[in-house]
C-alpha positions in Angstrom: 214.7 79.9 212.5 211.8 79.8 215.0 211.4 83.3 214.1 210.8 82.1 210.5 208.4 79.6 211.4 206.5 82.1 213.9 206.4 85.1 211.4 204.9 83.0 208.2 202.4 81.5 210.8 201.7 85.1 212.0 201.4 85.8 208.2 199.1 82.8 207.8 196.6 83.3 210.1 196.4 87.0 209.4 195.3 86.0 206.0 193.2 83.6 206.5 191.5 86.2 208.9 191.4 89.4 206.2 188.6 88.1 203.5 185.8 87.6 206.1 186.4 90.8 207.7 186.9 93.3 204.6 184.5 91.0 201.8 181.6 91.4 203.9 178.5 90.5 201.5 175.8 93.0 200.3 172.9 93.4 201.9 168.9 95.3 201.5 169.5 98.6 203.4 166.1 99.8 202.3 163.6 99.0 199.3 160.7 101.6 198.1 158.1 100.1 198.8 159.3 98.7 201.8 158.3 95.2 202.5 154.8 94.7 203.8 154.4 98.5 203.3 150.5 98.9 201.6 150.7 101.5 198.5 147.5 103.7 198.1 149.2 106.1 194.9 150.9 105.3 192.0 153.6 103.6 192.0 156.0 104.4 189.5 159.2 102.4 190.5 160.4 99.8 192.8 163.8 101.1 194.4 165.9 98.6 195.9 169.7 100.0 198.0 171.8 97.6 198.9 175.1 98.1 201.8 177.4 97.4 199.3 177.9 98.5 195.4 176.2 96.2 192.8 177.6 94.4 189.7 175.5 95.9 186.3 174.2 92.1 185.9 171.7 92.3 189.1 168.3 91.5 188.0 165.0 92.4 189.8 161.3 90.9 189.0 157.9 92.3 189.9 155.3 89.7 189.9 151.7 89.4 191.1 149.4 86.4 191.6 149.1 86.2 187.5 152.0 87.9 185.7 155.3 89.1 185.8 154.9 92.8 185.7 157.9 94.0 183.3 160.7 96.7 184.6 162.8 98.8 183.1 166.1 98.2 185.4 169.3 100.3 186.0 171.7 100.0 188.7 174.1 103.0 189.7 176.0 102.0 192.5 174.3 100.3 195.4 170.9 101.0 193.8 168.9 99.5 191.7 165.4 101.0 190.2 163.2 99.0 188.5 160.6 101.2 186.5 157.2 100.4 185.2 155.3 101.4 181.7 151.9 100.9 183.0 150.3 101.3 186.4 149.8 98.7 189.0 146.5 97.4 189.6 145.1 97.0 193.7 146.6 93.7 194.8 150.0 91.6 196.7 152.8 91.8 194.7 156.6 90.4 194.9 159.8 91.6 194.0 162.4 89.4 194.1 165.9 90.5 193.6 169.6 88.6 192.6 172.5 90.5 192.7 176.2 90.4 192.3 177.8 92.5 195.2 181.0 94.2 194.9 182.8 91.2 196.7 181.8 88.7 193.6 178.9 87.1 195.9 175.0 86.1 194.1 172.6 87.0 196.4 169.5 86.7 196.3 166.0 87.9 198.2 162.9 88.7 197.9 159.4 90.7 199.7 155.8 91.7 199.2 154.0 94.7 199.4 150.5 95.0 198.8 148.4 97.9 196.4 145.4 99.4 197.6 144.5 102.5 196.0 140.7 103.8 196.1 138.9 103.1 193.2 136.8 105.4 191.0 133.4 105.9 190.5 132.2 101.7 189.7 129.3 99.8 189.9 127.6 99.0 193.6 128.9 95.4 193.5 132.8 95.5 192.3 133.7 97.3 195.0 132.6 94.6 197.6 134.4 91.9 195.2 137.7 94.7 195.3 137.2 94.6 199.2 137.7 90.8 199.7 140.4 91.1 197.7 142.2 93.9 199.1 141.7 92.0 203.2 143.8 89.3 201.8 146.9 88.7 204.0 150.3 89.5 202.0 152.2 85.7 202.1 155.2 85.3 203.9 157.5 85.6 201.2 159.6 88.3 203.3 162.4 85.7 204.2 165.5 87.0 202.4 167.1 84.2 200.9 170.9 84.4 200.9 174.0 81.9 199.9 176.5 82.2 202.5 179.8 81.4 201.4 183.5 82.7 200.7 184.6 84.4 197.5 185.2 82.1 194.5 189.4 82.5 195.4 189.0 81.8 198.8 189.5 78.0 198.7 192.8 77.8 196.4 193.9 80.9 197.7 193.8 78.9 201.1 195.3 75.4 199.2 198.4 77.8 197.9 199.3 79.5 201.2 199.4 75.8 202.8 201.4 74.6 200.0 203.9 78.0 200.1 203.8 77.1 204.1 205.0 73.6 203.4 207.8 74.1 201.0 209.2 77.0 203.6 208.5 74.9 206.9 210.7 72.0 204.5 213.3 74.1 203.5 213.7 76.0 207.2 214.5 72.1 208.9 216.1 70.8 205.8 219.0 73.4 206.5 218.8 72.7 210.5 220.0 69.1 210.1 
């Protein structure tokens, strides 16, 4: 009797700890361009690499101070690539992403970078105006927002296990009498 109850209790503890160790959240491992980077050449794509495989429903947006830049998104394993049709103008840009990791969690985040390519032959007054714009400090939008939580099936699984343990305990104690 005691062995049965102890076995179920041990099983219960193990089952509760498995989701926290097996289902790790997917985090942004690297980005091209990197957070806070100053890009001085033409940029063809933004590439985000995550710690686990991501689902095809994941999204990415690229915005400057005035508008959203259209991207052609492709996802392969743990990498999301956003290709641009046009070259980026000098200025500050923010990459916003929303991914669905292999564990089913939605992870959102953003970071900023700037483009500062040398301008080609322009009138004398314009470079001074552009120089003022390129000296702006990047906004503090590099905080990755993540939604902590458990897998969506964790709650029902836990409730089911508690009910199962209660039923087994009920019948185990009932036989004892």
